[in-house]
C-alpha positions as CSV (number, residue, x, y, z in Angstrom):
1,M,-31.7,35.5,-12.2
2,A,-28.7,33.3,-12.1
3,D,-28.8,29.9,-13.5
4,R,-28.7,27.0,-11.1
5,A,-26.9,23.7,-11.4
6,P,-29.3,20.9,-12.1
7,T,-30.4,18.5,-9.0
8,I,-29.4,15.0,-9.4
9,N,-31.7,12.6,-7.9
10,R,-30.0,9.2,-8.3
11,P,-27.1,7.6,-6.3
12,M,-23.7,8.7,-7.3
13,V,-21.5,6.0,-9.0
14,E,-18.0,5.1,-7.3
15,A,-15.3,4.3,-9.9
16,P,-11.7,3.1,-9.0
17,L,-8.8,5.5,-9.9
18,K,-6.8,4.1,-12.7
19,F,-3.8,6.5,-13.1
20,R,-1.3,4.3,-11.0
21,L,1.9,4.2,-13.0
22,Q,5.3,3.2,-12.1
23,P,8.5,4.7,-14.0
24,G,8.5,3.2,-17.6
25,G,4.8,3.1,-17.9
26,K,4.1,0.0,-15.8
27,R,1.0,-0.3,-13.8
28,G,1.8,0.3,-10.2
29,G,1.1,-2.4,-7.5
30,D,-0.5,-1.8,-4.2
31,G,3.0,-1.9,-2.7
32,C,3.9,1.5,-4.2
33,F,1.7,3.5,-2.0
34,V,1.6,4.7,1.5
35,R,-1.2,3.6,3.7
36,C,-3.7,6.3,4.9
37,P,-3.4,6.3,8.9
38,K,-7.1,7.2,9.1
39,C,-8.8,4.6,6.7
40,D,-6.2,2.2,5.4
41,A,-6.6,3.2,1.9
42,P,-3.6,3.6,-0.6
43,G,-2.2,7.1,-0.2
44,M,-0.7,8.6,-3.2
45,I,2.8,10.6,-2.8
46,R,2.2,13.7,-4.7
47,R,5.6,15.5,-3.9
48,S,8.7,14.6,-2.1
49,D,11.8,16.7,-1.1
50,R,15.2,15.4,0.1
51,P,16.5,18.0,2.8
52,T,19.3,15.8,3.5
53,P,20.9,12.4,2.2
54,T,19.4,10.3,5.0
55,V,15.8,12.1,4.9
56,T,13.0,12.2,2.5
57,Q,9.9,14.3,3.1
58,M,6.7,13.3,1.2
59,T,3.1,14.9,0.8
60,V,0.7,12.2,0.7
61,H,-3.0,12.3,-0.4
62,C,-5.4,9.5,0.3
63,T,-7.0,8.1,-2.6
64,D,-10.4,7.3,-1.0
65,S,-12.3,10.4,-1.9
66,A,-14.8,9.8,1.1
67,C,-11.6,10.3,3.4
68,G,-9.7,12.9,1.8
69,H,-6.9,13.0,4.1
70,T,-3.4,14.8,3.1
71,W,-0.5,14.3,5.3
72,R,3.3,14.5,5.4
73,A,5.4,11.5,5.9
74,D,9.2,11.1,6.3
75,I,11.4,8.3,5.2
76,V,14.4,8.2,7.3
77,F,17.7,6.1,7.2
78,V,17.9,3.6,10.0
79,H,21.0,1.5,9.4
80,T,22.9,-0.1,6.7
81,L,22.4,-3.9,5.8
82,A,25.0,-4.3,3.2
83,P,27.7,-1.5,2.6
84,G,27.7,-1.6,-1.2
85,N,30.7,-0.5,-3.4
86,I,30.5,3.3,-3.2
87,E,32.6,5.1,-0.4
88,R,30.9,8.2,1.2
89,P,33.1,9.2,4.1
90,D,31.3,12.5,4.5
91,L,28.2,10.3,5.6
92,D,27.8,8.7,8.9
93,L,25.8,5.5,7.9
94,P,25.6,3.1,11.0
95,V,25.9,-0.5,10.3
96,C,23.0,-2.7,11.3
97,P,23.9,-4.8,14.5
98,K,24.8,-8.5,13.6
99,S,22.4,-9.4,16.2
100,E,19.6,-8.1,14.2
101,L,20.5,-9.5,10.8
102,V,18.3,-12.2,9.3
103,H,20.3,-15.0,8.3
104,V,19.0,-17.3,5.3
105,R,20.6,-20.5,5.1
106,P,19.9,-23.4,2.4
107,P,17.9,-26.3,3.6
108,S,20.0,-29.2,4.8
109,R,20.8,-31.7,2.4
110,D,19.1,-34.2,4.6
111,G,15.7,-32.6,3.9
112,P,12.4,-34.7,3.7
113,E,12.4,-38.2,2.0
114,G,11.1,-37.9,-1.9
115,Q,12.0,-34.2,-1.9
116,D,14.9,-33.3,-4.5
117,S,17.7,-30.9,-3.5
118,L,19.0,-28.2,-5.7
119,F,22.2,-28.5,-3.9
120,D,23.0,-32.0,-5.1
């Protein structure tokens, strides 16, 4: 007669996963994950391929063990915000239209009374 696994008659304990590391051994924050489209839990990137210079394909696993969703996601180049210093004439990298750029300007020197200005 084969041995059977023991039956556990108590609730299971849920423990958070703790293997979130960034390069250099730093603890990864919530921003280093892709959100699961089913349960909104962080998804861990398990594999990535770069079929072209402008496309990265990733295999992602949901970290919520109750969900268990696995999916493929693509990161696709959209447009250049700042062209940088390296020339790549072999790539057609469109530039963001000026109407879509976000412009950040320093506050006016005539700010609220009693507020010090960094620009004086």
